[in-house]
C-alpha positions in Angstrom: 93.1 27.1 103.1 94.3 27.8 99.5 92.7 24.6 98.3 89.6 24.6 100.5 86.3 26.2 99.6 86.0 27.3 103.2 87.8 30.5 102.3 84.8 31.7 100.3 82.6 31.5 103.5 84.8 34.3 105.0 84.2 36.4 101.9 80.4 35.9 102.0 79.5 38.6 104.6 81.4 41.2 102.7 80.0 40.1 99.4 76.5 40.3 100.8 77.1 43.8 102.0 78.4 44.9 98.6 75.5 43.2 96.9 72.9 44.9 99.1 74.5 48.4 99.2 76.0 48.7 95.8 75.1 46.1 93.1 71.4 45.9 93.7 70.9 49.7 93.8 72.8 50.1 90.6 70.8 47.4 88.9 67.6 49.1 90.2 68.7 52.4 88.7 69.6 50.8 85.4 66.1 49.1 85.3 64.4 52.4 86.2 66.3 54.3 83.4 64.3 52.2 80.8 61.0 53.1 82.4 58.7 56.1 82.6 58.1 57.4 86.0 56.9 61.0 86.7 55.9 61.0 90.4 53.3 63.8 89.8 51.4 61.5 87.4 52.1 58.1 89.0 53.0 58.5 92.7 53.0 54.8 93.4 55.5 53.6 90.8 56.6 53.5 87.1 54.0 53.4 84.4 55.9 51.1 82.1 59.0 50.5 80.0 59.9 53.0 77.3 63.1 51.5 76.0 65.8 54.1 75.2 63.4 57.0 75.3 64.9 58.5 78.4 68.4 58.4 76.9 67.1 59.8 73.6 65.5 62.7 75.6 68.9 63.6 77.0 70.4 64.0 73.6 67.7 66.5 72.6 67.5 68.3 76.0 69.1 71.8 75.9 69.3 71.8 79.7 71.2 68.6 79.6 73.8 69.9 77.2 74.0 73.2 79.2 74.8 71.1 82.3 77.5 69.2 80.3 79.0 72.5 79.1 79.0 73.9 82.7 80.6 70.7 84.0 83.3 70.9 81.4 84.0 74.5 82.1 84.1 73.8 85.9 86.5 70.9 85.3 88.8 73.0 83.2 88.9 75.8 85.8 89.4 73.5 88.7 92.1 71.4 87.0 94.1 74.4 85.6 94.3 76.4 88.8 94.8 73.3 91.0 97.8 72.1 89.0 99.2 75.6 88.6 99.0 76.3 92.3 100.4 72.8 93.1 103.4 73.3 90.8 104.0 76.7 92.4 103.8 75.4 96.0 106.0 72.3 95.2 108.8 74.5 93.8 108.5 77.1 96.7 108.7 74.5 99.5 111.2 72.2 97.9 114.1 73.7 99.8 114.2 72.4 103.3 113.8 75.3 105.7 112.0 75.8 109.0 109.3 77.8 107.2 108.9 75.2 104.4 108.5 72.4 107.0 105.8 74.3 108.8 104.0 75.1 105.5 104.2 71.4 104.3 102.6 70.3 107.6 99.5 72.5 107.1 99.0 72.1 103.4 96.6 69.2 103.9 94.2 71.1 106.1 92.2 72.9 103.3 91.4 69.5 101.6 90.3 68.1 105.0 87.5 70.7 105.3 84.2 69.4 104.1 82.8 70.6 100.9 79.6 71.9 102.5 81.6 74.0 105.0 83.8 75.3 102.2 80.7 76.3 100.2 79.0 78.2 102.9 82.2 79.9 104.0 83.0 81.2 100.5 79.3 82.2 100.0 79.4 84.4 103.1 82.9 85.8 102.2 81.5 86.9 98.8 78.4 88.7 100.2 78.1 92.1 98.6 79.4 94.8 101.0 79.8 92.4 103.9 82.0 89.5 102.9 85.7 89.7 103.6 86.6 88.6 100.1 84.2 91.0 98.4 85.6 93.8 100.6 89.2 93.0 99.7 88.4 92.8 96.0 86.4 96.0 96.0 89.3 97.8 97.8 92.1 96.5 95.5 90.1 96.6 92.3 87.5 99.4 92.4 86.1 98.7 88.9 84.8 95.3 90.3 83.0 96.9 93.2 79.5 96.6 91.8 79.7 93.0 90.7 77.5 90.5 92.6 79.9 87.6 92.3 77.5 84.7 92.8 74.7 86.3 90.8 76.9 87.1 87.7 76.3 84.7 84.8 80.1 84.4 84.2 81.8 85.0 87.5 79.5 82.7 89.4 81.0 79.5 88.0 84.5 80.7 88.6 83.8 81.3 92.3 82.0 78.0 92.6 85.3 76.4 91.4 87.5 78.5 93.8 86.8 76.3 96.9 87.8 73.3 94.8 91.2 74.5 93.7 91.7 76.2 97.0 91.7 72.7 98.6 93.2 70.7 95.7 96.0 73.2 95.0 97.9 72.5 98.3 97.3 68.7 98.0 98.6 68.8 94.4 101.6 70.7 95.8 102.4 67.9 98.2 102.0 65.2 95.5 104.2 67.1 93.1 106.7 67.8 95.8 107.1 64.1 96.3 107.7 63.6 92.5 110.0 66.6 92.5 112.2 65.2 95.3 112.6 62.0 93.3 114.3 63.8 90.4 118.1 63.5 90.7 119.7 66.8 91.7 122.5 66.0 89.2 120.1 66.9 86.4 119.6 70.4 87.7 123.3 70.8 88.5 124.2 69.9 84.9 121.6 72.4 83.6 123.1 75.1 85.8 126.6 74.3 84.6 125.3 74.7 81.0 124.1 78.1 81.8 120.3 77.4 81.7 118.1 80.0 83.3 115.6 79.0 86.0 112.7 79.4 83.6 114.5 77.3 81.0 115.3 74.6 83.6 111.7 74.6 84.7 110.2 74.5 81.2 112.6 71.9 79.6 113.5 69.7 82.6 111.3 70.1 85.7 107.9 70.2 83.9 108.5 67.2 81.5 109.7 65.1 84.5 106.6 66.0 86.5 104.3 65.2 83.6 103.3 61.7 84.8 102.3 63.0 88.2 100.5 66.0 86.6 98.5 63.6 84.4 97.5 61.6 87.5 96.4 64.8 89.2 94.5 65.9 86.2 92.5 62.7 86.2 91.9 62.8 89.9 90.7 66.4 89.9 88.6 65.7 86.9 86.9 62.7 88.6 86.3 64.8 91.6 85.0 67.8 89.7 82.6 66.0 87.4 80.6 64.7 90.3 80.5 68.1 92.0 77.3 68.8 93.9 77.9 70.2 97.3 79.4 73.5 96.3 76.7 74.2 93.7 74.0 73.4 96.3 75.5 75.6 99.1 76.7 78.5 96.9 74.4 79.1 94.0 71.8 76.4 93.7 72.6 76.2 90.0 72.0 79.9 89.4 71.9 82.5 88.2 69.5 80.9 85.8 71.4 77.6 85.1 74.8 79.2 84.7 76.3 76.9 87.4 74.1 73.9 87.0 76.6 71.0 86.7 75.5 67.6 85.4 75.3 66.1 88.9 73.1 69.0 90.1 71.0 68.8 87.0 70.3 65.1 87.8 69.3 66.2 91.3 66.9 68.8 90.0 65.3 66.4 87.5 64.9 63.7 90.2 64.1 65.5 93.4 62.7 68.8 92.2 60.7 67.9 89.1 60.4 64.2 90.2 61.0 62.7 86.8 62.6 59.6 88.2 63.0 57.6 84.9 64.8 60.5 83.1 66.9 61.2 86.2 68.0 57.5 86.4 69.0 57.6 82.7 71.1 60.8 83.4 72.7 59.1 86.4 73.7 56.1 84.2 75.3 58.5 81.7 77.3 60.2 84.4 78.3 56.8 85.9 79.6 55.6 82.5 81.7 58.8 82.1 83.2 58.2 85.6 83.9 54.6 84.8 85.8 55.5 81.7 87.8 58.1 83.5 88.5 55.7 86.4 89.7 53.1 83.9 92.1 55.7 82.4 93.3 56.5 85.9 93.9 52.9 86.7 95.8 52.3 83.5 98.0 55.3 84.2 98.9 53.9 87.7 99.6 50.5 86.2 101.9 52.0 83.5 103.7 54.0 86.1 
């Protein structure tokens, strides 16, 4: 079989499926990105090739750069809180107890909940005067009682990110726990004998040894967050104004609300290139590890 060309026949069905469902659509989008097609003006197809005009438009489009800034802010919030929560959880459940065993078994459930369900759940929990989260915050922090969380130009983006790190935090905790358990206990015993405090041990020993896994988590959460769409759609629809309009949602608005298909295709290619670069970095990290 190793020397026979028959083996390629077994690969043919799978290759055809990949060609039809992945390669051809991507090539079609790339081709469309070099054309002008505004459905309102030309409902039956593109009007012609315009070269790099769609890409040049992105560079001068304030809404595009706003969506890039929103996406970067969303990624930073999601990554920071996910990793911070993950480190906290990993350290808290490292010791083997009955409670830690139960906690570890349920940590995966938040991530298993669909993004759409998460989005609608948090949206209803933040309803002014009715949502459970809004009621708790108003009770504990009375100065925040009058804030409409999902209608606030600054708080809205934070709350859109909350369902992300609410799910990624526990998953990151499980991944960091695995890395933490691979660290020799003799290192911590030596630090204890030298009189190092818990904070000193964490900052100078635990955190540096967890750095490779933290870097992997940062890349994974970044890849996940850059293509965020579901939470924006279900919680704010890009509002207030365009304060929560991520790049992925901006592409959706241009393509399926304004129906400028050529420009939307160019934006999709830009987003794809960004994801490819990050995916390459992630693969290199895994190989180096």
